[in-house]
C-alpha positions as CSV (number, residue, x, y, z in Angstrom):
1,M,35.0,-25.2,84.8
2,K,37.0,-26.4,87.8
3,K,40.3,-25.9,86.0
4,L,39.3,-22.4,85.0
5,K,38.4,-21.6,88.6
6,S,41.8,-23.0,89.8
7,T,43.7,-21.0,87.1
8,V,41.9,-17.8,88.1
9,I,42.6,-18.4,91.8
10,V,46.3,-19.1,91.2
11,W,46.6,-16.0,89.0
12,I,44.8,-13.8,91.5
13,A,47.2,-15.1,94.2
14,I,50.5,-15.1,92.4
15,Y,50.5,-11.8,90.5
16,P,50.2,-9.6,93.6
17,A,52.6,-11.8,95.5
18,I,55.3,-11.6,92.8
19,T,54.8,-7.9,92.4
20,T,55.0,-7.3,96.2
21,I,58.2,-9.3,96.5
22,Q,59.8,-7.5,93.6
23,L,58.8,-4.1,95.0
24,L,60.1,-4.9,98.5
25,F,63.3,-6.8,97.6
26,G,63.9,-6.1,93.9
27,E,67.0,-4.0,94.4
28,Y,68.7,-6.7,96.4
29,L,67.4,-9.6,94.2
30,N,68.5,-7.9,90.9
31,E,72.1,-8.0,92.1
32,L,72.0,-11.8,92.4
33,P,72.5,-14.2,89.5
34,V,69.2,-15.4,87.9
35,L,69.4,-18.9,89.4
36,I,69.8,-17.7,92.9
37,R,67.2,-15.0,92.5
38,T,64.7,-17.6,91.2
39,F,65.5,-20.0,94.0
40,I,64.9,-17.3,96.6
41,L,61.6,-16.3,95.0
42,T,60.4,-19.9,94.9
43,I,61.5,-20.5,98.5
44,I,59.2,-17.5,99.6
45,L,56.4,-17.8,97.1
46,V,55.6,-21.5,96.9
47,P,54.9,-22.0,100.6
48,A,53.0,-18.7,100.7
49,M,50.9,-19.8,97.8
50,V,50.2,-23.3,99.0
51,Y,49.5,-22.6,102.7
52,V,48.1,-19.0,102.7
53,L,47.2,-17.4,99.4
54,I,45.4,-20.2,97.5
55,P,43.3,-21.3,100.5
56,F,42.4,-17.7,101.2
57,W,41.3,-16.9,97.7
58,T,39.5,-20.2,97.3
59,K,37.5,-19.5,100.4
60,I,36.7,-16.0,99.2
61,I,35.6,-17.1,95.7
62,D,33.6,-20.1,97.0
63,C,31.7,-17.8,99.4
64,R,30.9,-15.5,96.6
65,V,29.8,-18.3,94.3
66,Q,27.7,-19.9,97.0
67,G,26.2,-16.5,97.9
68,S,25.1,-16.0,94.3
69,K,23.7,-19.5,94.2
70,K,21.6,-18.8,97.3
71,I,20.3,-15.6,95.8
72,N,19.5,-17.3,92.5
73,S,17.8,-20.2,94.2
74,S,15.7,-18.0,96.5
75,A,14.6,-16.0,93.4
76,K,13.5,-19.2,91.8
77,V,11.5,-20.2,94.9
78,T,9.9,-16.7,95.1
79,S,8.9,-16.8,91.4
80,R,7.4,-20.3,91.8
81,S,5.4,-19.2,94.8
82,M,3.6,-16.5,92.7
């Protein structure tokens, strides 16, 4: 399940990042050779992914998962009390 979570987080982070870079700089990047274009994209996106986007989305998803666990555990406690 951990690999699935990591895969989803990476996808959630990378898709909008690539789309945004293409929308903002696509005209300029398309004029460059493929190798240079790919190099520029990776120079921008890899650090953004590692230091900003993946930690951000991991925190968001972990908070949601832990929040739902708290709700489920409190529901179990309430049902046991009755």
